[in-house]
N, C-alpha and C positions, 0 to 999 in steps of 0.2 A: 599516555596522558589524554584526558578528555578535553578537547578544545572548548574554551569559554569565549563566546563572541563579544566583541566590543559593540557599543551602540551603533557605530557606523556599519559594522559588519551585519548586525541584526537588520538594519534597514535594507541592506542588499539581499539578505535572506528573505525578507518580506517580499521584495520585488521578484525574486526567483520563485517563491511560493505562489505568488499571484499568477505568474506566467504559466507554471505547471498546472495550476488548478483551472485556469482558463482553457488550456488546451484539452485537458481531460473532459471538461464539461462539453466542449464542442464535439469531440470525437465520440462521446457517449451517445450523442444524438444520431450518429451514423450507424449505430448497431441495429441492423434490421436483417431479416431473412433475405438471403441472396447476395448480400455484400461479402466480398472476400476479406480475409484478414489483412492481406497486402494493401487493399484499398484504404483500409483504416490506418495502417502504418504510414502510407504515402500521404494521407490527409494530415496526419500528425506532423510529418516532416515539413509539409508546406506551411502549416501554422507556426512551427518553430522558426522557419525562415522569415515569415511575416513579422514575428515578434522579436526578431534579432536575438534569439537564443539558440542553443544547440543541444542535441540529445546527449544526456549523460550516460546513455547505454550504448549507443552506436560505437563499435570498436572496443568497448570495455572487455578486456580479456578475450577479444575476438568476436564479441556478440555482433550479429549481422543486422539487427533491426534498430529502428529509431525508438520504438516502444516495445514493451512486452505485451503480447496479446495471447491469452490462454483460454481455451474453451472447455467447459464441462469438467471432465476428469483431469484436465491439465491444471496444475496448481499455480505455477509461476514460470516465467522465462520462455514462454511460447514465442515463436518467430512468425511474423506476418508472411503469408504465402497464398497459394491458390485455393485453400479451403474456404468454402462458402458457409456462412452462418445459416443455421437451420432454425425454423420456428421452434421455440421451446428451449433453445440453447441458453446457457449463461456464459457471458463473455467477460473475462477479467482484463482490464486495461491498467497498465502500470506505466506511468509517465514520469520520467526524471529529466530535468533540463539544467544546463549551465546558463546562468545569466549574470553578467557582470562579475564573473569569477566565483559565483556561489551556486549551490544546487538546491532546487526545489523538487521534492519527490512525493508522489501520491499515487494511489491506486483505488479502483472501484470495481464492482462486479455488476454488470448490466444484463438484465433479462432481455432476450429477443422474443417479444410477444409474451403470451401467458405461459407461465412455467408451472411445473408440478408443485403443489402446495408444500410438500416436504422440502423441496429445494428452496422455496421461498423462505421457509423457516430457517434453513441454513444461512441464507443471506442475511436475514434479520438478526439472527443470533451473532453472526460475525461482526456486523456493523455495530450492534449494541455493545459487544465486547470491546470494540475500539473506543466507543464513547466512554465506557467505564474505565478503560486504561488511561485515557487522556485525563480524566478527572483525578487520577493518582499522580499526574506529572507535576508535583508540587515541590517547592524547595524544602529540603530536609527529608523528603521521602527517598526511597531507594528504588533502583531499577526493578528489584523483585516485587515491589508493590504494583508496578505496572504489569509485570509478567503474570503475577497471580490473579490480577483482576480479569485478564483475558481468559486464563485457564479455568477459573472457577465458573465464569459465565458459560463457557463452552461445554464443560462437563455437565453442568446443570441441564443442558438441552440434549445431552446424549451424543454429542459430536466429539471430535478429537482435534487437537492442535498439531500442526506439523512441527517437528522438533529439529529437523536438519537445516531449516532456513529460518532466519530470525530478523527482527528489526535491528536498527543500528543508529549510531550518531551520523550526522550529515552536516555538511558545511562547504568548505573549500573542496572537499573530496566527496564522492558519492558514498563511500563507506568510511566512517570514522569510529573511534571508540565513543561510547561503550556498545557492546552488543546488547540488544533488547529482545530476549526470548519471549515467546508467548506461553511460557510455563515457568514456574519457579515459586519460591517461598517469599512471603511478605518480609520486609525489613532486611532483605539480603541484597548483595550486589552494591554497585557504586552509588554514592549519595548524589542526589540531584541538586544542582546549584544553578542559580540564575545565570543566563547566558548560554546554557547548554541547548542544543537543538537536536532533536531526536526524530527519526523516522519510525513511528510505531505502526506495525503492520500485521495484524492477525491473519494467518493463513490457516483455514479450518476445513477439515474433511468431514464428509457425512459419515464415512465408515472408519476404517483403520487409519491411524496416523502415518502408517508406512508409505513411503514414496519411492519412486525410481526415476532415473533419467533416461530419456529416449536416445536413440542412436544419433540424433543430431548434436548430442553433447550438451544440450541446453534445456530442452523442454522437460519440466518436472511433472510427473503424473502420479495419481494415487495408485497404490499397489493393487487395490481391489477394483479399480476403474469406476468408482463411485464419484459423485461430484465434489468439487472443492470451491471455496469462496475466499476472496482476498479483498481487504480494504486497508487503506493506508493514508496517514497524514504526517506532514512535517510539523512538529510541535516545539515551541519555544518555552523553556522553563523561565519564569519571571519571578519577581519578588512576591507575587500573589497567585492569581489563577493562571493556568496555562493558556498560551496563545496559539491558536491553530494557524500556521502560516500558509496552509493550502486550503483555507476555508472556501466552501462553495455553497451558495445560498440554497441550492436545490437538495442539499443533503439533510436528512432529518436528524439533526443533532440536538433537538429539543430535550432529549433525555439528559443532557448535561445539567439542566435545571430540575428535571423531574425525578431523577433517581438519587 
């Protein structure tokens, strides 16, 4: 069953989304050459404590980090550690929090300094695919409309979507029904209804879509060691236009009106 949130639950989801988006905005500013991934994880933990929320990831199936932090060819689920960010890296930050019993979940990819123009195109295409997917999050549409919007945009740019890991419903739990793949057919899958809350999260590789998991049992990397990008928002299905619960003013979502 796909949970439908009540008006009071939606308000709490909004609060959780604001908490998650505030934290990711602040730790994004810390992404600089020389900083370790553990320093960013620790900063996120301190912010969560300040905001009276807790990590939705720490301890989830044994995950040891407060956030997921993944560099370059790492796709998702990277763990903060001694690795230092280098000039030209791309850093994926995935922040999920519990606040007042509900989850806010969002992700972004941050360049450390000036990056290769080809990698910048990867980031731009991935974020644009998220924008286009959110535009399809309308009552009466289906999950496949969201999925195909991502896939079509990514294929048009010559990149590939990760198939082993997908978006998902989110609410009282980090992962709820339905699954929201980044590939699929329009007008397929579950019908979208007001009150559904979805974590829509394109994970896009520059080369092959194939991935593998490292020996730590968590970090997912591209099979060809080429870069990967990841963007995510928690989105509420309303009676009209979708509402982004993890909205951040510094994200260029003007394409929602332009495309």
